[in-house]
C-alpha positions as YAML, in Angstrom:
chain: A
units: angstrom
residues:
- id: 1
  name: UNK
  ca: [27.09, 11.41, 0.76]
- id: 2
  name: UNK
  ca: [27.83, 13.24, -1.99]
- id: 3
  name: UNK
  ca: [25.26, 13.14, -3.81]
- id: 4
  name: UNK
  ca: [27.81, 14.48, -7.07]
- id: 5
  name: UNK
  ca: [27.95, 11.21, -8.10]
- id: 6
  name: UNK
  ca: [23.92, 10.97, -9.31]
- id: 7
  name: UNK
  ca: [22.74, 11.58, -13.20]
- id: 8
  name: UNK
  ca: [19.61, 10.99, -14.96]
- id: 9
  name: UNK
  ca: [19.33, 8.55, -18.33]
- id: 10
  name: UNK
  ca: [16.94, 8.02, -20.78]
- id: 11
  name: UNK
  ca: [15.39, 5.28, -20.18]
- id: 12
  name: UNK
  ca: [16.49, 2.57, -22.74]
- id: 13
  name: UNK
  ca: [17.01, -1.06, -23.90]
- id: 14
  name: UNK
  ca: [19.11, -1.37, -21.06]
- id: 15
  name: UNK
  ca: [18.11, 0.68, -17.66]
- id: 16
  name: UNK
  ca: [14.11, -0.14, -17.71]
- id: 17
  name: UNK
  ca: [13.85, -3.54, -16.90]
- id: 18
  name: UNK
  ca: [16.00, -2.31, -13.49]
- id: 19
  name: UNK
  ca: [14.37, 0.20, -13.39]
- id: 20
  name: UNK
  ca: [10.82, -2.24, -13.16]
- id: 21
  name: UNK
  ca: [12.42, -3.93, -9.88]
- id: 22
  name: UNK
  ca: [13.12, -0.92, -7.71]
- id: 23
  name: UNK
  ca: [10.91, -0.56, -5.00]
- id: 24
  name: UNK
  ca: [9.74, 2.23, -2.92]
- id: 25
  name: UNK
  ca: [9.51, 1.46, 1.19]
- id: 26
  name: UNK
  ca: [6.56, -0.27, 2.52]
- id: 27
  name: UNK
  ca: [5.09, 1.94, 3.92]
- id: 28
  name: UNK
  ca: [5.04, 3.91, 0.60]
- id: 29
  name: UNK
  ca: [3.78, 1.73, -1.76]
- id: 30
  name: UNK
  ca: [-0.27, 2.85, -1.67]
- id: 31
  name: UNK
  ca: [1.14, 6.58, -2.57]
- id: 32
  name: UNK
  ca: [3.05, 5.06, -6.15]
- id: 33
  name: UNK
  ca: [2.37, 3.22, -9.04]
- id: 34
  name: UNK
  ca: [4.78, 0.25, -9.76]
- id: 35
  name: UNK
  ca: [7.77, 1.73, -12.12]
- id: 36
  name: UNK
  ca: [6.51, -0.72, -14.91]
- id: 37
  name: UNK
  ca: [2.97, 1.01, -14.58]
- id: 38
  name: UNK
  ca: [5.22, 4.18, -15.37]
- id: 39
  name: UNK
  ca: [6.80, 3.13, -18.04]
- id: 40
  name: UNK
  ca: [3.75, 1.68, -19.62]
- id: 41
  name: UNK
  ca: [2.68, 4.40, -19.38]
- id: 42
  name: UNK
  ca: [5.08, 6.18, -21.28]
- id: 43
  name: UNK
  ca: [4.79, 4.54, -24.51]
- id: 44
  name: UNK
  ca: [1.22, 5.24, -24.73]
- id: 45
  name: UNK
  ca: [1.59, 8.65, -24.20]
- id: 46
  name: UNK
  ca: [4.61, 9.56, -25.50]
- id: 47
  name: UNK
  ca: [5.14, 13.76, -24.08]
- id: 48
  name: UNK
  ca: [6.07, 11.68, -20.85]
- id: 49
  name: UNK
  ca: [9.76, 11.44, -20.89]
- id: 50
  name: UNK
  ca: [11.24, 8.23, -18.07]
- id: 51
  name: UNK
  ca: [14.15, 8.11, -16.49]
- id: 52
  name: UNK
  ca: [16.36, 6.39, -14.72]
- id: 53
  name: UNK
  ca: [18.41, 7.53, -12.07]
- id: 54
  name: UNK
  ca: [21.99, 5.92, -11.60]
- id: 55
  name: UNK
  ca: [24.76, 6.61, -8.37]
- id: 56
  name: UNK
  ca: [27.35, 6.18, -10.59]
- id: 57
  name: UNK
  ca: [26.69, 2.88, -12.54]
- id: 58
  name: UNK
  ca: [23.64, 1.46, -10.07]
- id: 59
  name: UNK
  ca: [20.43, 1.73, -11.91]
- id: 60
  name: UNK
  ca: [18.59, 3.45, -8.10]
- id: 61
  name: UNK
  ca: [15.85, 4.96, -9.32]
- id: 62
  name: UNK
  ca: [13.06, 6.53, -10.97]
- id: 63
  name: UNK
  ca: [11.52, 9.62, -12.46]
- id: 64
  name: UNK
  ca: [8.93, 10.65, -15.56]
- id: 65
  name: UNK
  ca: [8.07, 14.31, -16.20]
- id: 66
  name: UNK
  ca: [5.57, 15.26, -19.21]
- id: 67
  name: UNK
  ca: [6.93, 17.69, -21.98]
- id: 68
  name: UNK
  ca: [3.88, 19.49, -22.44]
- id: 69
  name: UNK
  ca: [1.73, 21.92, -20.18]
- id: 70
  name: UNK
  ca: [-1.23, 20.74, -18.58]
- id: 71
  name: UNK
  ca: [-3.13, 21.98, -15.58]
- id: 72
  name: UNK
  ca: [-2.22, 25.12, -14.15]
- id: 73
  name: UNK
  ca: [-0.22, 26.13, -16.82]
- id: 74
  name: UNK
  ca: [2.82, 23.61, -16.14]
- id: 75
  name: UNK
  ca: [4.94, 21.25, -16.48]
- id: 76
  name: UNK
  ca: [3.82, 17.85, -14.27]
- id: 77
  name: UNK
  ca: [6.31, 15.19, -12.31]
- id: 78
  name: UNK
  ca: [4.69, 12.40, -13.08]
- id: 79
  name: UNK
  ca: [6.85, 10.04, -11.31]
- id: 80
  name: UNK
  ca: [10.22, 10.37, -8.27]
- id: 81
  name: UNK
  ca: [11.22, 7.65, -6.62]
- id: 82
  name: UNK
  ca: [14.31, 6.02, -5.19]
- id: 83
  name: UNK
  ca: [14.67, 2.22, -3.88]
- id: 84
  name: UNK
  ca: [14.53, 1.34, -0.45]
- id: 85
  name: UNK
  ca: [17.99, 0.53, -0.26]
- id: 86
  name: UNK
  ca: [19.36, 4.09, -1.22]
- id: 87
  name: UNK
  ca: [16.59, 5.80, 0.64]
- id: 88
  name: UNK
  ca: [17.67, 9.16, 2.76]
- id: 89
  name: UNK
  ca: [21.35, 9.56, 1.17]
- id: 90
  name: UNK
  ca: [20.28, 12.59, -0.95]
- id: 91
  name: UNK
  ca: [19.73, 10.88, -3.84]
- id: 92
  name: UNK
  ca: [15.64, 12.07, -4.14]
- id: 93
  name: UNK
  ca: [16.87, 15.51, -3.74]
- id: 94
  name: UNK
  ca: [20.05, 15.53, -6.46]
- id: 95
  name: UNK
  ca: [17.51, 14.06, -8.70]
- id: 96
  name: UNK
  ca: [14.84, 16.08, -8.24]
- id: 97
  name: UNK
  ca: [17.04, 18.84, -8.81]
- id: 98
  name: UNK
  ca: [18.26, 17.66, -11.83]
- id: 99
  name: UNK
  ca: [14.49, 16.99, -13.38]
- id: 100
  name: UNK
  ca: [14.01, 20.76, -12.45]
- id: 101
  name: UNK
  ca: [16.95, 22.15, -14.28]
- id: 102
  name: UNK
  ca: [15.66, 19.92, -16.91]
- id: 103
  name: UNK
  ca: [11.83, 21.12, -16.95]
- id: 104
  name: UNK
  ca: [12.89, 24.63, -16.51]
- id: 105
  name: UNK
  ca: [14.65, 24.45, -20.12]
- id: 106
  name: UNK
  ca: [11.53, 23.67, -21.98]
- id: 107
  name: UNK
  ca: [9.70, 26.20, -23.95]
- id: 108
  name: UNK
  ca: [7.58, 28.68, -21.90]
- id: 109
  name: UNK
  ca: [8.07, 27.13, -18.10]
- id: 110
  name: UNK
  ca: [6.93, 29.06, -15.63]
- id: 111
  name: UNK
  ca: [5.56, 26.56, -13.37]
- id: 112
  name: UNK
  ca: [6.76, 22.23, -12.15]
- id: 113
  name: UNK
  ca: [3.78, 20.96, -10.49]
- id: 114
  name: UNK
  ca: [3.67, 18.08, -8.75]
- id: 115
  name: UNK
  ca: [0.56, 16.10, -6.86]
- id: 116
  name: UNK
  ca: [0.84, 13.93, -4.26]
- id: 117
  name: UNK
  ca: [-1.41, 12.27, -1.21]
- id: 118
  name: UNK
  ca: [-1.62, 14.07, 1.81]
- id: 119
  name: UNK
  ca: [-0.08, 11.70, 4.08]
- id: 120
  name: UNK
  ca: [3.16, 10.79, 1.54]
- id: 121
  name: UNK
  ca: [4.94, 13.05, 3.97]
- id: 122
  name: UNK
  ca: [8.63, 11.96, 2.57]
- id: 123
  name: UNK
  ca: [7.21, 14.15, -0.63]
- id: 124
  name: UNK
  ca: [5.79, 16.34, 1.22]
- id: 125
  name: UNK
  ca: [9.30, 17.60, 3.08]
- id: 126
  name: UNK
  ca: [11.39, 16.68, -0.87]
- id: 127
  name: UNK
  ca: [9.22, 18.83, -2.60]
- id: 128
  name: UNK
  ca: [9.19, 22.04, 0.22]
- id: 129
  name: UNK
  ca: [13.33, 21.76, 0.75]
- id: 130
  name: UNK
  ca: [12.83, 22.78, -3.39]
- id: 131
  name: UNK
  ca: [10.57, 25.46, -2.71]
- id: 132
  name: UNK
  ca: [7.43, 23.65, -4.23]
- id: 133
  name: UNK
  ca: [5.03, 25.95, -2.63]
- id: 134
  name: UNK
  ca: [0.90, 24.35, -1.84]
- id: 135
  name: UNK
  ca: [-1.56, 27.02, -2.88]
- id: 136
  name: UNK
  ca: [-4.36, 24.88, -2.54]
- id: 137
  name: UNK
  ca: [-4.79, 22.91, -6.08]
- id: 138
  name: UNK
  ca: [-6.66, 19.68, -5.19]
- id: 139
  name: UNK
  ca: [-7.17, 16.73, -7.17]
- id: 140
  name: UNK
  ca: [-9.22, 13.88, -6.33]
- id: 141
  name: UNK
  ca: [-7.33, 12.73, -3.21]
- id: 142
  name: UNK
  ca: [-4.04, 14.36, -4.19]
- id: 143
  name: UNK
  ca: [-2.77, 17.88, -3.68]
- id: 144
  name: UNK
  ca: [-0.82, 20.18, -6.01]
- id: 145
  name: UNK
  ca: [2.55, 22.22, -5.65]
- id: 146
  name: UNK
  ca: [4.21, 24.46, -7.22]
- id: 147
  name: UNK
  ca: [7.73, 25.21, -7.94]
- id: 148
  name: UNK
  ca: [8.02, 28.51, -10.32]
- id: 149
  name: UNK
  ca: [10.72, 29.07, -12.54]
- id: 150
  name: UNK
  ca: [12.61, 32.73, -12.61]
...
């Protein structure tokens, strides 16, 4: 599948509900909060930036990152998910690349960090394929991997 038709659109009154209806595969549900919880979180933490992931004109995923530097002196990716019907097509990778490009434009962007459960092999493969490295940082049950911005 070509991924040139993937775009990120800031969450708005037209797409938030569609994001709430998206679901990951059953074996991934233990690793992620629901999109509804993430959307609610973004309303109480205004530095969080939620986006709908579109394939052409259809909402197929959701992501969110923080627009301020946090732990490990980097910008954190809070969520990325692709609906189970659209997984395995390269959409998550392309959406993550688009997100990384946006975060890289932020002031003093030197590191992008994402945390995930070590058993989440899908996340591990995705982030490793995009150049994130494991420096051994751990936060509770999650590992944190880092992409260095050049």
